[in-house]
N, C-alpha and C positions, 0 to 999 in steps of 0.2 A: 067186455071191457077189461083191459089189462089191470092186474093187481100191482100196485105201486107201494114201495116202502121208502119213507123219508128218514134219513139218518143224519142228525145234526145235533150238536150239544147245545146250540143256542135256541132257547124256547121261541124267541121272536121269529127266527128264520124258519123253524119247524112249522109254527102256526101260519106264517105268511105263505109258505109253500103249500100247506094244506088248504088254505083259503083259495089259492090260485087253482089248485087241482080240482077242488070242489066246483069251482066256477066252470071248469072245462069238462065236468061230468065224471070225474074220477072219484073214488072213495079211498084215499090213501091210508096206510098204516104208519104210525110214527114210532121212532126209536131214538132215545136220547144219547146213545153211545154205541160203539161197535159191538160190545158184549151183548147188549140187548138185541141188536140187529141180528146177530148170528142165531140167537134163540128163536126169534120170529121167523127167520128164513127156514130153519129146520122144520118148523111147524106149518108154515103157510106157503112156502115156495112161491114167493112173488115173481112176477114177470120182469119188473124193472125196479132197480134200486137207485135212488138219488142219494149219493154218499159224500159227505163232507170230508175233505182231505185232513184238515187240522182239528183233531179232537183229543181230549184227554182220555186216560185209561187205555184205549186202543185207538190208534190213529187210523185214518181212512185207508192207507195203503196196506197195513196189517190186516184190517177188516176185509179189504178187497181180496187179499191172498187166501184168507179163510173161506170167503164166499166161493172162490174158484175151486177149493178143495171139496166143497159141497156140490157145486153145479157149474158146468161150463156154459149152460144155456141162459142163465139169468143175465139180462142186459144191465150193466152197471154204468151209470153216468156220474162222473166225479164233479163235485162242486169245488171250484178253486179260484184263486186270485189271478188276474191277468198278468202275463209276463213271467210266470214261474215255470220256465221251460224245463228245468231239471226235474221238478216235481211232476210235470206232465209226462216226461219221459219215463220216470219211475212207475207212474200209474199205468202207462201203456204197457210196460214190460210186465207189470203184475196182472194185467188182464182187463184193464178198463176198455169199455166200448166207446165212450164219448166223454166230453168235458163241457161243463157250463161255467161261465165266468160270472162271479158275483159283482154287483147285484143282478138278480135274475129278472129278465123281462118276460112278461106273460106270453107275448107272441112268440118269442124265441123258444120258450119252454114248450109251448104247444107244438111248434114245428118239430122240435127235437124228439118229443115223445111219439109223434105220429111216425116219424122216419126211423126211429130206433128199431122198430120191428124189422127193418130191412136188413139188419145184421144177419138174420136167418137166411135171407136170400143168398148171402155170400157162402154160407155153409152148403146150401143146396147147389150153388154153382160149382163149388169144389167137388161135391160128390158126382155131379153130372160130368164134370171134366174128367175125372178119373175113369168113369164109364166110357166116355168118348175115346180115351186113350186105348182102351181094350177093344172096342168094337169098330170104330171108324178109321183109326189110323194104324191099327195092327202093329203096334210097337212090339219089338221083341220081348219075350217074357222076362228075361233078366233085367231089361230096362224098366219094365212095369214094376217088378219087384223092388228095384232100387228106388223108384219114385214113391211107391207105396210105403216103403220103410222110412224114407225121409219124411213123407207126409205124416206118418204115425208119430215119429219122434219130434217133429218140428212144426207141424201145421198149427198147433195151438199157439206157438210163439208168433207165427205169421198172423193168425186171425185175431189174436188178443192185442196185437200192436195196431191193428187197423182202427181208425176212427172213420167209420163209413159216413158219418154226418158231414165231415169235411168235404167229401166228394158228393154224396147223395142228397143234394138239396131237394130233389124231386125225382119223380120216376124217370124223367128224361136224362138227368145227369147220372143216375144209377146205371141206366143202360149204356150211357157214354163210356163209363169206365170199363164195362165188359167189352164193348166194341173196340176200345183202344187196345185191350189185351189181345183180342182176336186179330186185329189189323197188325199189331206188332209181330205176332206169330207168323203171319203170311209174309211180311217183309223179310223177317229173319230167315224163313225157310227159302225164300227166293234167293238169298245170299248163300244158300247151301251150307248154312251153319248146322251144327249137330242137332239131332232131334231132341235130345235132353235139353239143350240150351234153348231151343225154340219153345218148348213147353214151359220151361222155367220162366222165360220172358213173358209168356202169356199170363202166368200167374202174378208175376212181379209188376207188370206194367200198370194195373189198376191202382197201385199204391203211389203213383207219381206225385199226387198232390196231398199226401198224408200230412205234410207239414202245415196244412191250413188249420189244423187243430189249434195252432198257436196264434192265429190271426183273429183279432176282435171281430165280433159279429157286426159291429157298426161299419166295418170296412168290408168284411167278407159278404155280407148280405145287402150292401148298399145298392139300391136300384139305379143310381145315377153313376156317371163317370167318376172315377177316383181322382182326387187331387194329386199332384206330384208327390206331396208328403205321404199321402195314403198309399200311393203305389209303391213307394220305397218300403213301407211296412209290409205290403202284400208280397213283395219279392223275397222277403225273409223266409217264406214258407219252404223254399228250397233247402235252406240251411237247417231249418227246424226239422224237416223231414229226414235229412241226412243224419242229424243227431239222434233221432228216434230209431233209425234202422241200422246204424253202424255197429260194427263189432259182433254181428250175428254169426253163428256157426252154420246157419242155413244157406245153401247155395242160392235159393230163391230170394232171400232177404239181402244177400250180398249184391245180387243184380238190382233189386229194388233200391238199395242204398245209392247205387250209381245213377239210376234213373231219377230218383228224387232230387239229387243235387245238380243234374246236368240237363234235364229235359227242356229248360228254357234257354240254354246256350244256343248260339247261332253259328252256322258254318263260317260266316265272315267275321266273327269275333265281337259282334255287337250285342250279344245276348247277356244273360245274367245267371248266377251271381258273380262269376269270376271273369267273364269276357273271354272264355276259351275259344280257340279258333281251329277249324279244320279237324284233323284226326287227333288233336289233343283232347277233343270232346269224346268221352266214352261212347263206344258203339251203341250201347244200350240207350243212352240219352238221345243220340241222333235218330235212332229208330223210333222211340216213343215220341219224340218231337214231331216227326212227320205224321205218325199215326194219330196223335192228338189233334193236329191241325186238320187232317183230312176229315175226321169225324166232326170236328167243330164246324167246318164249312158245310157239311152235309146236314147238320142238325138244325132244327127249328128252336129258336130261343125267344123269350118274351120281347127282345129288342131287335130280332131279325128273322127273316124267312130262310129256309134252307137254300143253299146255293145249287144251281143246276149243275149236272154232271160235267158238261163241257167247261163251265166256268171254274170248277174245281181243278180240272186238268190244266187249264190256263194258269191258275194261280201257282200250281206246283211248278210248272215250267218257268213262270215269271220269277219265282223265289229260288230256283235252282242255282246253287252256288253262292247265294246270299244267306237266306234263312236256312235252307236245307242242304244236306250232303248231296252233291250231284249224282253220285252212284246210286244212292237210295231212291232218288226221284226216278231215275231210269228203271231200276228194278221194280218200283211200285207200278209204273205205267205198263211194264211187261206183264204184270199179274192183275191188271185192272179189272178183269172179270171177277176175280176173287174178292177184290175190294168192294165192288158193287154188290156182290152176293151177301157180304156181311152187312153192308149198310141197308139193303132192302129187306133183309131178314128181320131186322128189329125196328124198322121204321114204321 
């Protein structure tokens, strides 16, 4: 069982969270402020920290930065108020792994704690990806060194900005993000783009929905169809994601920034958030748009069965020139065996 530390200056909230966690089978430790939390972390090295943003003496963001000086592996879930996008951005940049909006629902907390452990899967994916570069794709040594150096300097910025729970609601959606990255690589490679670009897109594509960290759980986890009003709120995840990722020095995050803001734009101009049309949509967004749609069609969901291969091909052709870039549809169908290999490998 994971060791959990609750950090909040409000006794009522600390005790309420402790009761909830006890009912879920955890035995949490409590800290009333950031200073006390750092002392406990140095002694006990917890697995997960539930950290309030607004605290006297040492606020949550300062505490988070000090935690990251001690350990990069502790999973930190920030406790914040809904709608404070600037605070969420600051927390993401400081190294937060996830956010919970107060008041905290027991079911939501249970899901977040169970899925928080999947952050380590992303670290594992990164390491295996770098090994894949060296062994499978035989990238030139100078390019490997360049990627490794950038990874060394900037990978923590990439990983610490990610809120995996926004994407990884269960095992299937976790695998979905990895497949979207792999599919995006294949499509970019079919366009004969540079190898560095293809690999960067492979890492950036899984961040396409990072902005969902700013969407209320009542909408994000709703089992029924969204109302028009709720869908308007959901669409804001593109802009929230752009705000989180923008102005980075990392080439990977620069690509991810474009992906986040544009992967729901459509070739005919009927997409969102800006209704961009044709080649005015960044290439990264057009590639991830078709990769995301392909994997969604092939995937089983609680509300649908996976679509047969021929039906997926029919949908691509049907949406060619409306939803999707026609050139990308053609290139995708040219490498259809590679697409199927990725889908069957993780199905």
